[in-house]
Backbone bond lengths (Angstrom), bond angles and torsions (degrees), N, CA, C in turn:
res aa  C-N    CA-C-N  psi(-1)  N-CA   C-N-CA  omega(-1)  CA-C   N-CA-C  phi
1 M - - - 1.520 - - 1.583 103.42 -
2 K 1.364 118.60 135.40 1.360 129.12 175.40 1.595 110.22 -79.31
3 T 1.214 116.87 119.08 1.509 112.45 -177.72 1.499 116.92 -105.14
4 S 1.482 114.95 -8.38 1.442 111.97 175.08 1.478 115.76 -71.18
5 K 1.253 124.27 148.90 1.333 129.76 -175.65 1.511 109.55 -97.07
6 I 1.346 117.01 146.34 1.413 124.76 -171.02 1.558 106.89 -100.64
7 I 1.344 110.15 120.11 1.526 118.21 176.28 1.464 110.65 -109.09
8 A 1.354 120.15 125.56 1.417 121.52 -177.85 1.587 107.51 -82.00
9 H 1.202 117.27 112.55 1.529 118.59 -178.52 1.512 111.47 -71.82
10 R 1.373 119.90 114.25 1.399 130.70 -173.79 1.516 108.85 60.59
11 G 1.303 117.55 35.00 1.462 118.38 -176.53 1.397 111.77 81.60
12 A 1.322 118.55 175.52 1.386 129.23 -178.34 1.572 106.69 -92.80
13 W 1.411 120.01 92.16 1.438 120.49 -164.59 1.428 105.59 -125.83
14 K 1.381 124.32 -38.41 1.518 122.41 -164.65 1.470 110.96 -60.03
15 K 1.220 119.11 -64.97 1.470 125.23 -170.87 1.620 110.85 -67.70
16 S 1.227 111.46 -30.29 1.655 116.39 -177.50 1.614 106.93 -88.92
17 G 1.286 120.49 -11.19 1.523 120.32 178.85 1.567 114.03 75.35
18 L 1.380 115.30 23.56 1.446 119.13 -168.92 1.574 99.87 -91.17
19 P 1.341 117.33 160.68 1.438 118.77 163.09 1.472 119.61 -61.55
20 Q 1.290 118.82 140.45 1.495 123.47 176.74 1.540 105.60 -62.54
21 N 1.392 119.68 142.48 1.359 123.44 170.63 1.472 115.48 58.24
22 S 1.329 114.53 27.87 1.522 123.53 174.87 1.506 103.16 -96.77
23 I 1.377 114.89 161.40 1.436 127.26 175.64 1.641 100.53 -59.94
24 A 1.348 119.10 -49.25 1.399 118.70 -176.14 1.586 117.46 -60.27
25 S 1.320 116.60 -30.37 1.435 120.94 178.97 1.640 107.65 -74.89
26 L 1.348 115.34 -29.83 1.467 121.61 178.65 1.641 107.41 -69.18
27 L 1.366 109.28 -42.36 1.523 114.27 179.34 1.517 111.78 -62.10
28 K 1.354 110.58 -42.82 1.450 115.07 -177.02 1.661 109.56 -64.94
29 A 1.214 110.55 -38.05 1.581 111.20 179.20 1.534 108.59 -63.66
30 Q 1.286 119.18 -39.82 1.403 124.33 175.73 1.554 108.43 -59.28
31 D 1.249 117.05 -48.98 1.522 124.30 -174.79 1.544 109.94 -60.11
32 L 1.323 111.15 -30.72 1.601 115.10 179.71 1.465 110.62 -80.93
33 G 1.222 118.34 -20.03 1.478 119.10 179.87 1.449 110.10 93.75
34 C 1.424 118.79 25.89 1.484 119.44 175.81 1.447 108.03 -67.84
35 D 1.390 114.72 155.80 1.431 120.12 -177.16 1.482 115.90 -91.62
36 G 1.481 114.47 -1.16 1.374 119.70 170.82 1.474 112.28 -176.88
37 S 1.303 118.10 169.97 1.424 115.80 -176.16 1.643 101.48 -137.51
38 E 1.428 117.56 140.28 1.329 124.62 172.59 1.557 112.76 -87.85
39 L 1.287 117.91 152.43 1.457 119.62 174.22 1.489 108.38 -152.11
40 D 1.320 119.88 165.26 1.539 126.90 178.17 1.352 111.97 -129.52
41 V 1.369 118.06 144.07 1.436 121.61 -174.69 1.541 112.17 -135.43
42 H 1.275 111.04 147.29 1.564 120.15 -177.64 1.511 107.46 -136.37
43 L 1.414 112.77 161.51 1.372 119.21 175.79 1.569 114.07 -105.58
44 T 1.424 120.73 125.55 1.342 127.49 -177.92 1.700 110.34 -70.11
45 A 1.286 112.54 163.00 1.543 114.80 172.42 1.493 112.64 -53.26
46 D 1.304 118.86 -34.31 1.417 120.25 -178.99 1.584 111.99 -97.92
47 N 1.289 117.05 20.18 1.549 121.47 172.53 1.470 114.58 68.94
48 I 1.429 112.32 48.81 1.605 112.36 174.60 1.528 100.40 -118.11
49 V 1.285 118.65 135.65 1.425 122.34 177.25 1.445 108.73 -88.30
50 V 1.378 115.31 118.39 1.422 120.27 -176.17 1.610 112.07 -121.66
51 V 1.354 117.47 157.51 1.377 120.63 -173.07 1.452 107.93 -105.42
52 N 1.448 111.24 116.64 1.546 116.48 174.27 1.695 100.07 -167.21
53 H 1.383 102.85 156.26 1.494 105.50 178.81 1.458 116.79 -83.34
54 D 1.323 116.49 -54.92 1.420 121.74 175.70 1.585 114.34 -61.53
55 H 1.291 107.55 162.97 1.610 114.33 174.29 1.576 107.01 -77.87
56 D 1.284 119.29 -11.50 1.456 124.81 172.45 1.505 118.32 -118.11
57 F 1.238 115.46 149.50 1.472 115.95 179.04 1.543 104.38 -118.08
58 Y 1.342 108.05 104.76 1.586 117.89 -173.22 1.489 109.35 46.79
59 G 1.254 117.62 49.52 1.540 119.98 169.26 1.556 112.48 92.56
60 I 1.319 114.51 -7.21 1.531 117.15 176.30 1.582 109.32 -95.51
61 P 1.264 117.51 116.70 1.474 116.84 179.03 1.519 111.31 -67.07
62 I 1.319 112.85 126.84 1.367 120.16 -175.27 1.487 117.41 -64.66
63 E 1.295 114.85 -51.51 1.515 118.33 -174.09 1.532 109.43 -70.12
64 D 1.253 119.78 -18.12 1.526 120.17 179.17 1.490 114.17 -101.59
65 S 1.386 114.94 10.36 1.476 119.00 -173.71 1.464 109.92 -128.67
66 T 1.369 118.17 152.61 1.343 118.19 173.12 1.560 114.83 -87.37
67 Y 1.183 116.39 162.55 1.460 124.44 -174.92 1.644 111.77 -54.45
68 T 1.447 111.15 -37.85 1.394 116.22 -178.32 1.525 110.65 -73.12
69 Q 1.447 115.46 -32.21 1.435 114.21 174.47 1.485 113.48 -70.89
70 L 1.328 121.23 -32.76 1.366 122.87 172.77 1.491 117.98 -63.86
71 C 1.259 110.97 -29.17 1.525 118.98 174.53 1.507 115.08 -74.78
72 S 1.352 118.04 -2.33 1.377 120.54 177.37 1.531 113.50 -76.08
73 V 1.215 115.72 -11.19 1.494 122.22 173.73 1.652 108.61 -128.76
74 K 1.278 110.82 156.83 1.442 114.60 -174.99 1.549 112.56 -132.62
75 H 1.305 114.60 162.47 1.538 120.07 171.82 1.486 107.14 -57.78
76 P 1.281 120.82 162.27 1.405 123.80 176.18 1.568 110.68 -68.23
77 N 1.317 120.19 -19.84 1.438 119.02 172.73 1.514 109.58 -89.87
78 G 1.153 124.97 16.20 1.523 125.98 171.51 1.580 111.14 91.44
79 E 1.345 118.00 -8.60 1.552 113.07 -175.12 1.704 102.11 -80.65
80 T 1.355 104.66 147.94 1.428 112.70 168.29 1.505 104.61 -84.64
81 I 1.430 117.52 176.27 1.338 122.93 179.43 1.514 109.99 -63.53
82 P 1.332 122.79 134.48 1.497 113.19 -170.70 1.704 103.35 -94.57
83 T 1.304 110.18 147.65 1.449 114.36 166.89 1.487 106.79 -78.60
84 L 1.397 113.41 163.74 1.463 119.49 177.02 1.607 111.53 -62.15
85 A 1.451 114.41 -38.69 1.325 123.52 179.87 1.524 112.07 -62.30
86 E 1.235 118.57 -35.04 1.526 130.41 -178.59 1.573 105.03 -76.44
87 F 1.292 118.21 -40.21 1.476 123.09 -171.11 1.475 110.19 -73.29
88 L 1.275 119.15 -42.49 1.445 122.50 -168.95 1.537 113.43 -61.79
89 P 1.246 121.48 -42.63 1.492 117.97 -179.43 1.604 116.26 -62.84
90 H 1.269 115.21 -18.60 1.488 119.63 178.10 1.672 107.53 -83.34
91 A 1.300 117.83 -6.30 1.366 113.96 -171.97 1.663 112.65 -93.51
92 S 1.223 119.19 131.34 1.488 124.89 174.80 1.484 115.15 -120.62
93 I 1.398 115.85 10.38 1.442 117.81 179.45 1.570 103.98 -135.65
94 P 1.345 121.31 158.89 1.504 123.27 178.22 1.492 109.95 -53.95
95 L 1.354 107.08 146.18 1.484 114.81 -179.27 1.490 107.16 -117.44
96 F 1.420 115.14 138.39 1.520 121.35 174.76 1.494 102.43 -106.72
97 L 1.378 115.71 104.52 1.465 123.65 -166.70 1.564 108.12 -101.48
98 E 1.273 116.95 108.10 1.352 123.60 173.32 1.530 118.04 -78.53
99 I 1.342 118.09 113.86 1.493 117.57 178.55 1.566 105.04 -86.45
100 K 1.354 117.92 111.48 1.449 120.61 -172.36 1.516 110.48 -73.40
101 A 1.343 114.37 146.82 1.523 119.94 179.19 1.514 107.94 -69.89
102 S 1.328 117.47 128.87 1.470 118.54 178.79 1.497 112.86 -65.85
103 V 1.269 121.27 145.97 1.431 123.99 172.31 1.498 111.87 -84.14
104 I 1.293 119.26 -9.29 1.475 125.49 178.25 1.514 106.36 -78.66
105 D 1.519 111.57 -79.01 1.488 112.98 178.35 1.512 101.91 -160.80
106 I 1.445 113.19 177.35 1.401 122.72 -175.47 1.557 107.26 -62.56
107 Q 1.315 118.00 -39.64 1.489 119.72 -176.22 1.580 112.30 -59.69
108 R 1.333 112.85 -30.57 1.525 116.08 173.96 1.513 108.28 -73.40
109 S 1.238 124.24 -34.65 1.460 126.16 179.72 1.630 103.36 -68.33
110 L 1.281 126.35 -33.22 1.327 125.65 177.35 1.407 116.25 -71.27
111 E 1.361 113.32 -38.62 1.468 121.79 175.28 1.566 113.28 -61.50
112 L 1.362 111.74 -40.51 1.423 120.88 175.65 1.508 111.56 -58.80
113 T 1.448 112.66 -43.11 1.462 121.47 -172.23 1.507 103.68 -63.76
114 A 1.344 114.74 -52.79 1.502 116.93 -175.22 1.551 113.93 -58.44
115 Q 1.241 119.80 -42.13 1.365 128.00 178.90 1.578 105.94 -65.52
116 T 1.200 121.28 -46.96 1.470 121.86 -176.19 1.525 112.59 -64.50
117 V 1.274 117.81 -41.55 1.516 124.44 -179.42 1.634 102.94 -67.84
118 A 1.321 118.12 -38.50 1.465 116.90 -177.90 1.529 110.64 -67.15
119 I 1.325 115.53 -48.75 1.516 120.06 168.90 1.465 118.37 -44.06
120 V 1.416 113.12 -49.49 1.552 117.39 -179.38 1.451 105.82 -65.79
121 Q 1.323 119.68 -45.71 1.541 117.40 -176.07 1.556 112.52 -64.42
122 K 1.231 118.28 -29.43 1.566 122.31 177.67 1.486 110.78 -80.64
123 S 1.316 120.27 -18.83 1.455 116.22 -172.09 1.574 113.46 -78.95
124 T 1.161 114.12 168.28 1.556 120.45 167.54 1.399 118.76 -89.73
125 F 1.413 117.82 10.96 1.436 123.66 174.97 1.575 106.17 -66.69
126 S 1.350 112.44 124.42 1.486 117.09 -174.37 1.562 113.76 -101.11
127 E 1.352 114.61 -10.12 1.458 118.88 -174.69 1.584 110.55 -84.10
128 N 1.171 118.00 176.12 1.560 122.60 177.28 1.408 113.18 -75.25
129 V 1.362 115.95 136.20 1.452 123.48 169.74 1.485 109.07 -109.17
130 H 1.315 118.96 123.48 1.562 123.27 178.35 1.567 106.42 -104.76
131 Y 1.284 116.63 107.21 1.433 117.55 -179.92 1.541 110.42 -78.85
132 I 1.299 114.26 129.13 1.442 119.33 -178.65 1.613 111.71 -123.93
133 S 1.147 124.75 147.20 1.447 128.76 175.07 1.552 113.96 -162.36
134 F 1.364 108.99 156.02 1.556 117.75 172.44 1.485 109.86 -83.41
135 Q 1.310 121.55 -13.13 1.495 123.33 -174.82 1.483 102.72 -104.82
136 E 1.294 109.04 128.22 1.511 119.68 176.88 1.451 112.64 -68.21
137 E 1.224 117.00 -37.10 1.446 125.93 -179.54 1.580 109.14 -62.20
138 V 1.196 116.54 -34.95 1.491 122.31 -179.84 1.513 111.83 -71.86
139 L 1.366 114.00 -37.02 1.531 113.12 171.21 1.502 114.73 -70.03
140 S 1.213 116.31 -29.06 1.564 113.24 179.39 1.597 107.72 -76.69
141 K 1.369 115.23 -29.23 1.502 120.26 176.39 1.546 110.42 -65.41
142 V 1.306 113.40 -48.55 1.531 119.35 173.70 1.597 109.31 -45.30
143 L 1.428 111.58 -53.02 1.495 107.66 -177.09 1.412 117.95 -72.29
144 S 1.386 114.16 -20.93 1.446 114.83 177.39 1.610 114.89 -72.96
145 E 1.399 112.10 -21.32 1.492 123.07 179.32 1.490 110.13 -90.35
146 D 1.438 115.74 -31.16 1.431 118.58 172.91 1.497 113.82 -150.76
147 S 1.272 113.18 99.08 1.556 119.99 -171.16 1.542 112.05 -59.87
148 S 1.218 119.71 -19.98 1.473 122.47 -176.38 1.609 111.87 -93.19
149 A 1.414 114.84 -0.49 1.415 120.62 179.62 1.591 112.72 -65.45
150 T 1.309 112.23 158.87 1.572 118.63 176.18 1.534 102.95 -114.10
151 V 1.420 112.73 124.50 1.448 120.58 -175.43 1.571 105.48 -129.21
152 S 1.262 113.06 144.28 1.450 122.83 177.06 1.624 112.64 -135.18
153 L 1.270 112.72 143.41 1.362 116.91 177.91 1.453 120.08 -85.71
154 L 1.261 127.85 139.78 1.383 128.93 179.20 1.532 120.29 -101.72
155 N 1.208 115.51 -15.67 1.571 118.03 -161.28 1.531 108.04 -85.36
156 G 1.306 123.27 -3.52 1.445 123.69 169.55 1.609 114.07 70.32
157 K 1.299 116.57 13.91 1.491 116.33 -177.77 1.481 115.18 -98.68
158 L 1.235 118.17 -14.76 1.544 116.47 -179.58 1.557 114.84 -109.48
159 T 1.251 111.55 151.15 1.524 115.65 -179.98 1.511 106.11 -80.96
160 P 1.430 113.64 161.38 1.441 113.18 175.31 1.503 116.39 -53.10
161 A 1.313 123.32 -39.78 1.347 128.39 174.38 1.638 117.66 -52.53
162 Q 1.418 109.03 -44.25 1.403 111.06 172.42 1.461 119.63 -68.59
163 I 1.450 111.70 -32.15 1.497 113.46 176.73 1.470 110.00 -69.32
164 K 1.270 116.95 -35.42 1.496 119.59 179.85 1.542 111.37 -67.23
165 A 1.327 115.00 -34.99 1.537 121.48 -178.94 1.524 105.54 -69.03
166 N 1.325 122.02 -34.49 1.441 125.85 176.23 1.574 115.58 -73.42
167 G 1.299 118.95 -1.60 1.338 125.68 -179.64 1.510 118.58 74.06
168 W 1.473 114.83 14.41 1.377 117.51 179.53 1.519 111.89 -86.61
169 Q 1.358 116.76 170.41 1.495 113.91 -173.39 1.564 117.68 -106.86
170 G 1.415 112.42 -8.11 1.390 111.24 -179.85 1.502 114.34 -163.12
171 L 1.296 119.10 176.38 1.452 128.46 175.91 1.502 105.71 -124.45
172 D 1.411 115.54 137.85 1.438 125.54 -173.21 1.472 102.91 -133.28
173 Y 1.369 117.03 82.76 1.554 117.81 -168.90 1.537 108.82 -110.95
174 H 1.346 107.71 157.82 1.471 118.42 170.16 1.510 113.44 -62.68
175 F 1.241 115.99 140.74 1.614 116.92 -172.20 1.523 109.37 -60.39
176 D 1.216 121.10 -30.45 1.586 121.27 172.53 1.509 108.09 -51.85
177 V 1.291 117.82 -52.68 1.472 125.10 -172.25 1.512 107.93 -61.14
178 L 1.302 120.66 -39.73 1.435 122.02 -177.39 1.539 112.01 -83.21
179 R 1.296 117.58 -30.91 1.471 115.95 171.90 1.446 113.13 -69.15
180 K 1.410 121.71 -25.39 1.413 122.69 175.15 1.516 109.55 -82.12
181 N 1.249 118.00 -22.56 1.480 119.48 -177.29 1.424 111.08 -128.30
182 P 1.261 119.48 54.18 1.530 121.22 -178.59 1.515 118.25 -51.82
183 Q 1.310 117.42 -22.91 1.435 120.07 177.26 1.484 114.79 -70.35
184 W 1.338 118.10 -15.51 1.438 118.52 178.31 1.489 109.45 -74.87
185 I 1.336 124.29 -16.99 1.390 125.99 178.75 1.513 108.09 -69.19
186 S 1.350 114.37 -51.40 1.459 115.97 175.07 1.423 124.14 -68.21
187 E 1.341 111.62 -31.86 1.490 124.44 171.38 1.472 106.31 -62.61
188 A 1.323 122.40 -49.45 1.434 123.39 -175.34 1.561 105.57 -63.19
189 R 1.347 119.38 -41.79 1.470 118.66 179.67 1.509 109.38 -59.65
190 E 1.240 120.09 -46.59 1.487 120.46 -173.40 1.554 108.86 -69.92
191 L 1.384 119.84 -20.52 1.430 117.04 176.72 1.511 108.83 -90.00
192 G 1.272 120.13 -6.36 1.481 119.88 174.28 1.556 105.20 89.92
193 L 1.337 115.77 21.91 1.656 116.27 179.03 1.448 107.79 -92.28
194 L 1.332 117.63 157.63 1.448 122.46 169.40 1.531 110.31 -88.71
195 T 1.364 112.40 151.61 1.447 120.41 179.91 1.444 113.07 -124.79
196 N 1.370 118.41 124.49 1.249 126.02 172.91 1.470 113.18 -121.73
197 V 1.369 121.47 151.61 1.496 119.64 -178.67 1.585 103.28 -136.61
198 W 1.300 109.02 134.76 1.611 115.40 173.50 1.492 112.78 -132.67
199 T 1.195 122.84 163.56 1.563 125.68 -19.98 1.447 101.69 -105.74
200 V 1.429 119.26 115.92 1.377 125.84 -167.40 1.563 104.87 -97.09
201 N 1.363 119.15 113.79 1.520 117.10 -169.92 1.530 105.52 -126.10
202 D 1.387 124.91 5.13 1.370 122.00 179.42 1.445 113.91 -126.88
203 A 1.382 120.50 150.62 1.444 119.54 -174.57 1.432 116.66 -59.26
204 E 1.328 117.77 -37.06 1.469 121.35 -176.89 1.631 109.62 -56.92
205 N 1.314 109.92 -53.66 1.528 117.40 -178.43 1.542 111.85 -62.35
206 M 1.241 109.93 -32.96 1.597 119.89 179.82 1.430 103.53 -63.11
207 R 1.250 121.11 -55.54 1.511 129.26 179.62 1.539 110.40 -47.68
208 W 1.398 111.81 -56.78 1.389 117.84 -176.97 1.391 117.40 -57.76
209 F 1.356 120.53 -43.17 1.414 123.22 179.66 1.587 112.39 -77.86
210 L 1.335 115.15 -25.76 1.550 114.71 173.83 1.543 103.49 -66.63
211 N 1.273 114.37 -44.39 1.547 114.15 -175.06 1.486 109.65 -67.00
212 A 1.367 120.96 -31.65 1.523 122.68 174.80 1.452 114.84 -73.61
213 G 1.361 117.38 -15.09 1.444 113.70 168.35 1.576 110.26 84.32
214 V 1.306 125.05 24.95 1.403 128.05 174.02 1.540 105.54 -61.49
215 D 1.405 111.12 152.12 1.459 113.53 -176.16 1.571 112.62 -77.76
216 F 1.340 113.45 -27.54 1.406 118.52 -178.33 1.610 111.25 -139.07
217 I 1.293 118.24 153.16 1.400 124.62 171.70 1.483 109.55 -134.62
218 S 1.521 109.25 109.82 1.493 115.04 175.78 1.508 112.82 -86.13
219 T 1.381 114.16 130.10 1.453 115.81 -174.38 1.515 110.02 -148.92
220 D 1.397 112.55 147.28 1.449 119.85 174.10 1.647 109.59 -80.40
221 E 1.211 115.25 -7.03 1.512 127.00 -172.06 1.550 109.91 -117.90
222 P 1.351 119.13 47.42 1.458 113.51 -179.75 1.557 121.35 -62.07
223 E 1.316 111.53 -16.40 1.524 113.91 175.34 1.588 110.29 -76.04
224 L 1.367 111.65 -33.36 1.537 110.43 175.81 1.442 114.42 -68.83
225 L 1.446 119.39 -33.40 1.343 127.53 -177.07 1.586 107.92 -70.06
226 I 1.258 119.11 -41.39 1.381 130.17 -177.61 1.613 106.16 -72.48
227 D 1.338 117.38 -57.30 1.473 121.76 -171.05 1.539 109.91 -79.96
228 S 1.304 119.81 -44.79 1.464 117.44 -174.13 1.540 111.45 -82.61
229 C 1.328 117.43 -55.86 1.434 119.60 -174.07 1.459 110.99 -76.44
230 Y 1.261 127.31 -46.89 1.499 122.25 -177.20 1.460 114.22 -75.74
231 A 1.342 115.53 -26.68 1.405 115.65 -174.67 1.588 112.73 -95.03
232 R 1.340 118.47 -34.61 1.452 120.28 -165.73 1.577 112.26 -124.50
233 C 1.378 118.73 -28.33 1.443 114.99 -173.62 1.621 110.04 -72.11
234 D 1.347 110.68 134.56 1.495 120.29 179.07 1.578 105.64 -83.65
235 I 1.295 116.26 84.12 1.486 113.23 -175.91 1.466 104.59 -133.81
């Protein structure tokens, strides 16, 4: 039995041709039976938390623009850029929420963090939110806003023991990092930390991490992970 959970990276968008981080890609991930979906958030110039991966939305810089300005363009499927508050009610699976590093300064990242946690706490979303970030200051800020939150580091720089010492709950590392440091997976497990790996898009790496027993596999190809690995790979 394969125990690793499938996380649709930016929703299930690639095979379906849907916009990344759109509500439609979230719904598709849920329709596929994914165990979770990843998303990314930014703070607009007028302090609205929006869901998008890049620092610009079809050429419009998010942090330098108002939400109204961002809504002047749309995703190819007709959606406007979703606010986090709009996005959450559509979710029925756990979310891996990346708080993006501000291109302005760390203080802006921390402002985004505080607002993000507040929106999650006020929402009716009942599933788990796993907060993830490349910035260690952001993870500490999340826990200062909500001591019960689950946070994982993305940057691949710390050992499981260092993550545990910081009071964080997991590591969420690029597959190259964990392939080069496979002992970190077992060390994390022994320390009671969660392990997630990104972004695993080919069958060989999927097999390797399923065999390694990571908790979560984030992928742009959830259909491949579901159909090829879970159904047919002899692992």
